[in-house]
C-alpha positions in Angstrom: 28.2 -120.1 -105.4 29.5 -118.8 -102.6 29.9 -115.6 -103.7 26.3 -115.7 -105.1 25.0 -116.8 -101.7 26.6 -113.9 -99.9 25.1 -111.5 -102.1 21.7 -112.9 -101.7 22.1 -112.8 -98.1 23.9 -108.8 -98.4 20.9 -107.4 -100.6 18.1 -107.7 -98.1 20.1 -106.8 -95.4 21.3 -103.4 -97.3 17.5 -103.1 -98.3 16.5 -103.2 -94.7 19.3 -100.8 -93.4 18.5 -98.4 -96.2 14.8 -98.3 -95.4 15.7 -97.8 -91.5 18.1 -94.8 -92.7 15.3 -93.1 -94.7 12.7 -93.9 -91.9 15.0 -91.9 -89.4 15.8 -88.6 -91.6 11.8 -89.0 -93.1 10.9 -86.1 -90.6 13.9 -84.2 -90.7 12.7 -81.1 -92.2 8.9 -81.3 -90.6 9.1 -78.8 -88.1 9.1 -75.1 -88.2 11.8 -72.5 -88.7 14.5 -75.5 -89.2 13.6 -77.2 -85.9 14.6 -80.9 -85.6 12.3 -82.1 -82.6 9.1 -81.2 -81.2 8.5 -81.0 -77.3 5.3 -80.3 -75.1 5.4 -80.0 -71.1 1.8 -81.2 -69.7 1.0 -81.7 -66.4 -2.3 -83.5 -64.8 -4.9 -82.6 -62.0 -4.5 -79.0 -61.7 -2.4 -79.9 -58.4 -1.7 -76.2 -56.3 2.0 -76.2 -57.1 1.4 -75.9 -60.9 0.4 -72.6 -60.5 2.1 -71.4 -57.3 5.6 -73.0 -58.6 5.2 -74.2 -62.2 3.5 -71.7 -64.4 5.7 -68.5 -62.8 9.0 -70.5 -63.6 7.6 -71.3 -67.4 7.0 -67.4 -67.7 10.0 -66.5 -66.5 11.7 -68.6 -69.6 9.1 -68.0 -72.1 7.7 -71.5 -72.1 4.1 -72.5 -72.3 2.7 -75.7 -71.2 -0.3 -77.6 -71.1 -2.3 -78.2 -67.7 -4.8 -81.3 -68.0 -7.4 -80.2 -64.9 -9.8 -81.4 -63.0 -12.6 -78.8 -62.4 -12.7 -78.9 -58.1 -9.2 -78.2 -58.2 -9.3 -75.2 -60.6 -11.9 -73.9 -58.4 -8.6 -73.8 -55.3 -6.8 -71.2 -57.3 -9.5 -69.7 -59.6 -7.7 -66.6 -60.3 -4.4 -68.2 -60.8 -5.6 -70.5 -63.3 -7.0 -67.3 -64.9 -3.8 -65.8 -65.2 -2.1 -68.7 -66.3 -4.8 -68.9 -69.4 -4.0 -65.3 -70.0 -0.1 -65.6 -70.1 -0.6 -68.6 -72.9 -0.9 -71.7 -71.1 -2.9 -74.2 -72.7 -6.0 -75.7 -70.4 -7.3 -79.2 -71.2 -10.0 -81.8 -69.7 -8.9 -84.6 -67.3 -12.7 -85.7 -66.8 -14.8 -84.8 -63.6 -14.2 -87.8 -61.3 -10.7 -89.1 -62.7 -12.0 -92.8 -63.0 -9.4 -95.2 -63.5 -9.3 -99.5 -63.1 -10.9 -100.3 -59.7 -7.6 -102.6 -59.3 -6.6 -98.9 -57.5 -8.3 -99.5 -54.2 -8.7 -95.5 -54.2 -10.4 -95.5 -57.6 -12.9 -98.0 -56.5 -15.9 -95.0 -56.2 -15.4 -94.2 -60.0 -13.9 -97.2 -61.7 -13.9 -97.8 -65.2 -15.2 -101.3 -65.2 -18.3 -99.8 -64.3 -18.3 -96.9 -66.8 -20.1 -97.3 -70.1 -19.6 -95.0 -73.4 -22.6 -93.3 -72.6 -21.6 -92.5 -69.2 -18.3 -91.6 -70.0 -19.3 -89.1 -72.9 -21.9 -87.4 -70.6 -19.3 -87.0 -68.1 -17.0 -85.5 -70.1 -19.0 -82.9 -71.9 -20.2 -82.0 -68.5 -16.2 -81.5 -67.5 -15.8 -79.2 -70.6 -19.2 -77.1 -69.6 -17.8 -76.9 -65.8 -14.3 -75.5 -67.2 -16.2 -73.1 -69.6 -17.9 -71.5 -66.6 -14.8 -71.3 -64.8 -12.4 -70.2 -67.5 -14.2 -68.9 -70.2 -12.5 -72.0 -72.6 -13.9 -75.1 -74.0 -11.1 -77.5 -73.6 -9.7 -79.1 -77.2 -7.7 -81.2 -75.3 -7.9 -84.6 -73.2 -5.7 -86.6 -71.0 -6.7 -90.1 -70.0 -6.9 -90.5 -66.3 -4.2 -93.3 -65.1 -3.4 -93.5 -68.9 -6.2 -96.0 -69.2 -8.5 -96.1 -72.1 -11.5 -98.6 -71.6 -14.5 -98.8 -70.0 -16.5 -102.2 -68.7 -14.7 -105.4 -68.3 -14.5 -109.0 -69.6 -16.4 -109.7 -72.9 -18.1 -106.2 -72.2 -15.0 -104.2 -72.2 -14.4 -101.0 -75.2 -12.2 -98.5 -75.9 -13.3 -94.9 -75.2 -10.4 -93.6 -77.6 -13.1 -93.1 -80.1 -15.1 -90.6 -77.3 -12.0 -88.9 -77.6 -11.3 -88.2 -81.0 -15.1 -87.2 -81.5 -15.0 -84.7 -78.7 -11.5 -83.3 -78.7 -8.6 -82.2 -80.9 -6.3 -84.4 -79.2 -5.8 -87.1 -76.4 -3.1 -87.7 -74.3 -1.9 -91.4 -72.8 0.6 -91.8 -69.4 3.6 -93.9 -69.1 4.2 -94.5 -72.5 7.5 -95.6 -74.3 8.3 -93.3 -76.8 7.5 -90.0 -78.3 5.3 -89.8 -81.6 6.1 -89.7 -85.1 4.2 -86.7 -86.3 3.5 -88.2 -89.8 1.7 -91.1 -88.2 0.3 -90.6 -84.6 -2.9 -91.1 -83.9 -3.9 -87.5 -82.4 -6.5 -89.4 -80.2 -3.9 -91.3 -78.2 -0.7 -89.4 -78.5 2.2 -90.7 -76.3 2.8 -88.9 -72.9 6.4 -89.9 -71.1 6.7 -89.1 -67.3 9.0 -86.5 -66.5 8.0 -86.8 -62.8 10.8 -87.9 -60.0 14.0 -87.2 -63.2 17.1 -85.3 -63.7 17.4 -83.4 -66.4 20.1 -85.9 -67.6 17.6 -88.6 -68.1 15.6 -86.5 -70.1 17.8 -85.3 -72.4 18.5 -88.5 -74.0 14.9 -89.0 -74.8 15.0 -85.5 -76.8 18.5 -86.1 -78.3 16.9 -89.7 -79.9 14.1 -88.1 -81.0 15.9 -85.6 -82.8 17.3 -88.5 -84.9 13.7 -89.2 -86.3 12.3 -85.4 -86.3 9.9 -87.0 -83.8 7.4 -85.3 -80.9 8.3 -85.7 -77.6 4.9 -85.2 -74.6 6.1 -85.0 -71.3 4.1 -85.7 -68.2 4.2 -84.8 -64.7 1.9 -83.8 -61.5 3.2 -81.9 -58.8 6.1 -78.9 -59.5 8.7 -78.8 -56.4 12.0 -80.1 -55.2 11.0 -83.8 -54.2 8.1 -86.0 -53.4 5.9 -88.6 -54.8 4.5 -88.0 -58.5 6.8 -84.5 -58.4 8.4 -82.9 -61.4 11.7 -81.5 -60.1 12.4 -77.6 -60.5 15.9 -78.0 -60.9 15.1 -80.0 -63.9 13.1 -77.8 -65.6 15.2 -75.0 -65.4 17.9 -76.8 -67.1 15.2 -78.2 -69.4 13.7 -74.8 -70.3 17.1 -73.6 -70.9 18.1 -76.1 -73.3 15.0 -76.0 -75.3 15.2 -72.1 -75.8 18.6 -72.0 -76.9 18.3 -72.2 -81.1 21.5 -74.3 -81.3 19.9 -77.3 -79.9 17.2 -77.1 -82.5 14.1 -77.6 -80.2 10.3 -76.3 -80.7 8.9 -76.4 -77.3 5.0 -75.4 -77.4 1.8 -76.6 -75.9 0.1 -79.6 -77.0 -2.3 -78.2 -78.9 -0.5 -76.0 -80.5 1.7 -78.6 -82.0 -1.5 -80.9 -82.6 -2.4 -77.9 -84.8 0.4 -77.7 -87.0 0.9 -81.4 -87.1 -2.7 -81.6 -88.9 -2.2 -79.0 -91.2 1.0 -79.9 -92.0 -0.2 -83.3 -93.1 -2.5 -82.1 -95.3 
């Protein structure tokens, strides 16, 4: 009887372990050319350092990144952004007024609590048109300012994720805790993991763990420099590019839109 009782306990445990093992290897052959993980680098706000220091660095390594821009910032380096686009970098929409929760005092003039779905959609359409006028492309991607996906307050609160799904092929979050499962993730709310203020040694485990499950790591940052608030470190980016470009490491590094298109076609 004791042996039977042991077996009844053991069988479910073995089943769970087997399922977990299957899940961890289910995406092993998902990525192109035998790659085991996908990696996308993205930056928000069209900050000056992104084209002053970031795109030249990426061009040096042959790496293409995704930039979610504010049109007022693009105007400050318009020719540089045109060059970045020409060199294969990707431009996404980051809204017109960067609306976030009014709990941030600086966001109070454009508080999400005061938005409606209608107002949000109109703003995003205007921003797409402005970027088209500036750079000659209509963005297919969006990054949620502050990573927040709501409008309104209390009983009138609504998600604007459906608006993003309608207008864009993909939407990226912020301060997410993990990477994306390419077989399941919602393209309108991709996870975006912070790379600001981190050394390569802090980023590497995220990528290595994602290899085990064949997931897609989307990193998100702001400034490109040596130090400072909301700054992705140049030293980290150099090591990351070298690591990703080494075929032995099995990393497919590509802009968000490129990976999203591949995932959508693969799912079919």
